[in-house]
C-alpha positions as CSV (number, residue, x, y, z in Angstrom):
1,M,70.4,163.1,210.4
2,Q,74.1,163.5,210.7
3,K,74.0,167.3,210.6
4,A,71.3,167.3,213.3
5,L,73.7,165.1,215.4
6,I,76.3,167.7,214.8
7,Y,74.2,170.6,215.7
8,F,73.3,168.9,218.9
9,T,76.9,168.1,219.8
10,L,78.3,171.5,219.0
11,G,75.3,173.3,220.8
12,T,76.0,171.1,223.9
13,V,79.7,171.7,223.7
14,V,79.6,175.4,223.2
15,S,76.8,176.0,225.8
16,F,78.7,174.0,228.3
17,L,82.0,175.7,227.9
18,I,80.4,179.2,227.9
19,N,78.6,178.3,231.0
20,Y,81.6,176.6,232.5
21,F,84.2,179.3,231.9
22,F,82.0,182.4,232.0
23,L,79.4,181.8,234.6
24,S,80.0,180.8,238.2
25,S,78.9,177.1,238.2
26,E,78.5,175.0,241.6
27,N,77.1,172.0,239.9
28,I,78.9,170.7,236.8
29,G,76.2,168.0,236.3
30,L,73.5,170.6,236.3
31,E,75.2,172.8,233.9
32,F,75.9,169.7,231.6
33,Y,72.3,168.9,231.8
34,Y,71.4,172.5,230.8
35,A,73.9,172.2,227.9
36,I,72.3,169.1,226.5
37,A,69.0,170.7,226.6
38,F,70.3,173.7,224.6
39,G,72.1,171.4,222.1
40,A,68.9,169.1,221.8
41,A,67.0,172.2,220.9
42,W,69.4,173.1,218.1
43,G,69.5,169.5,216.7
44,I,65.7,168.8,216.8
45,A,65.0,172.2,215.3
46,Y,67.5,171.5,212.6
47,Y,66.2,168.0,212.1
48,L,62.4,169.1,211.9
49,D,63.4,172.0,209.5
50,T,62.0,170.1,206.4
51,P,58.7,170.3,204.5
52,N,58.1,166.6,205.3
53,F,57.0,167.5,208.9
54,T,53.8,169.5,209.4
55,L,53.6,172.2,211.9
56,A,51.7,169.9,214.3
57,K,54.3,167.2,214.0
58,K,57.0,169.8,214.7
59,L,55.2,171.0,217.8
60,G,54.3,167.7,219.0
61,L,57.9,166.3,218.8
62,S,59.2,169.4,220.5
63,F,56.8,168.8,223.3
64,V,57.9,165.2,223.5
65,V,61.4,166.2,223.9
66,M,60.6,168.8,226.5
67,A,58.7,166.1,228.5
68,I,61.7,163.8,228.1
69,L,63.9,166.6,229.5
70,V,61.6,167.4,232.5
71,V,61.3,163.6,233.4
72,A,65.0,163.2,233.2
73,G,65.8,166.3,235.0
74,T,63.4,165.4,237.8
75,L,64.8,162.0,238.3
76,I,68.4,163.2,238.3
77,F,67.7,166.6,240.1
78,K,64.6,168.2,241.3
79,L,61.7,169.5,239.3
80,E,62.8,173.1,240.2
81,L,66.1,172.4,238.4
82,A,64.6,170.8,235.6
83,I,62.1,173.6,234.5
84,P,65.0,175.9,233.2
85,S,66.0,173.1,230.7
86,I,62.7,173.3,228.9
87,L,62.9,177.3,229.0
88,K,66.3,177.0,227.3
89,F,65.0,174.4,224.9
90,S,62.0,176.4,224.0
91,M,63.8,179.6,223.5
92,V,66.3,178.0,221.3
93,F,63.6,176.0,219.2
94,V,61.7,179.2,218.7
95,A,64.9,181.4,217.9
96,Y,65.9,178.8,215.2
97,Y,62.4,179.2,213.4
98,V,62.2,183.0,213.9
99,I,65.5,183.3,212.3
100,A,64.5,180.9,209.6
101,S,61.3,183.0,208.9
102,F,63.3,185.9,207.8
103,R,64.6,183.7,204.8
104,A,62.8,183.4,201.5
105,T,62.8,179.7,201.8
106,K,61.5,179.7,205.5
107,S,64.3,177.3,206.2
108,L,67.9,177.5,207.5
109,R,68.8,174.2,205.5
110,K,68.5,175.8,202.1
């Protein structure tokens, strides 16, 4: 769990800094929200990368996190601004497992 929190924190910080310094950002709060979505994807993907979770549980938990992101984004911003957060989340989540699929263990933990 600690490593998953580290992945979340590092993913959030790196994503925010890249967006802040290299992209023109008009809304810092929105960029931070997108960075949290990016970091959450890395953290959740790492946390679920264990044989203890079935594929159905992995997908179910990822959909729960995406729903939380949409609800929070809709409450803070607007639905139109919340949708890109789940796009970022799902792309990173899938990328994690695509990268893991190339390994013999099918996991990035080992």
